C-alpha positions in Angstrom: -2.5 22.1 -0.4 -3.2 19.1 2.3 -6.0 21.4 3.9 -7.5 22.2 0.9 -10.4 19.6 0.7 -10.5 19.5 -3.3 -6.6 18.4 -3.3 -7.2 15.4 -0.9 -8.0 13.3 -3.3 -6.9 14.8 -6.2 -4.8 12.0 -8.3 -2.1 14.6 -9.2 -1.7 15.7 -5.8 -1.9 12.4 -3.9 0.5 10.8 -6.7 3.2 13.3 -5.6 2.8 12.7 -1.7 3.1 9.2 -2.7 6.2 9.6 -4.7 7.8 11.6 -1.6 6.4 9.3 0.8 8.2 6.2 -0.9 11.5 8.2 -1.1 11.7 8.9 2.2 13.4 7.0 5.0 10.3 7.5 7.1 8.3 6.3 4.6 5.7 4.8 6.9 5.2 8.3 9.0 4.2 9.7 6.2 1.6 7.6 4.9 0.2 7.6 8.5 0.1 11.1 8.3 -1.4 10.9 5.3 -3.8 8.7 6.2 -4.9 10.6 9.5 -5.4 13.9 7.2 -7.6 11.8 4.7 -5.3 12.4 1.9 -5.6 9.9 -0.8 -7.9 7.4 1.0 -10.4 7.5 -1.7 -8.1 6.6 -4.3 -6.4 3.0 -5.0 -3.1 4.7 -5.8 -2.4 5.3 -2.2 -3.5 2.5 -0.7 -1.4 0.4 -3.5 1.8 2.8 -2.8 1.2 2.3 1.1 1.2 -1.2 0.7 4.3 -1.6 -1.6 6.6 0.5 0.9 5.8 -2.3 3.6 6.1 -4.9 1.6 9.4 -3.7 0.5 10.2 -3.3 4.3 8.9 -7.2 4.4 5.7 -6.2 6.9 3.9 -8.1 4.6 1.0 -8.6 7.2 0.6 -4.8 7.4 0.7 -4.5 3.7 -2.2 -7.2 3.5 -4.1 -5.0 5.8 -3.5 -1.7 3.9 -4.6 -3.4 0.9 -7.7 -5.1 2.5 -8.3 -1.2 4.0 -8.6 0.7 0.8 -10.8 -2.5 -0.6 -12.9 -1.9 2.4 -13.2 1.9 2.0 -13.9 1.5 -2.2 -10.9 3.3 -3.2 -11.3 4.1 -6.9 -10.6 2.6 -9.3 -11.8 -0.8 -7.4 -10.6 -2.7 -10.3 -7.0 -1.7 -9.9 -6.8 -2.6 -6.3 -8.5 -5.7 -6.7 -5.7 -6.5 -9.4 -3.2 -5.5 -7.2 -4.3 -7.4 -3.9 -4.7 -10.8 -6.2 -1.1 -10.1 -7.1 0.2 -9.7 -3.8 -1.6 -12.5 -2.6 0.3 -14.7 -5.4 3.6 -13.3 -4.4 2.9 -14.2 -0.6 2.0 -17.6 -1.6 5.1 -18.0 -3.5 7.3 -16.4 -0.9 5.9 -18.7 2.0 6.1 -21.5 -0.1 10.3 -20.9 -0.6 10.5 -19.8 2.7 8.9 -23.7 3.6 10.9 -25.3 0.9 14.5 -23.4 2.2 13.9 -24.4 5.7 13.1 -28.1 4.8 15.8 -28.3 2.9 18.5 -26.8 6.0 17.0 -29.4 8.2 
């Protein structure tokens, strides 16, 4: 199916691919492969799912880059991706604030 152009950005197919990627132990590799094959790259759900996996792995910098790349590429729906990026930024602000406060208390 991934070689059939009409499915490469079909939300139903991309959703299944993202769910599969999230459930595997090698999710980063799966998302990288999907990206290289241009599967889902036009859809916000692809970028949000990939970023979510990176965030779960505590790779916050890469998660941010993934969301920014999806926005730059004009993934749709744009509003959904923009909202997710703002939510991510708020989580990161809280994360860094908590980390700073914790380190200050330990000193």
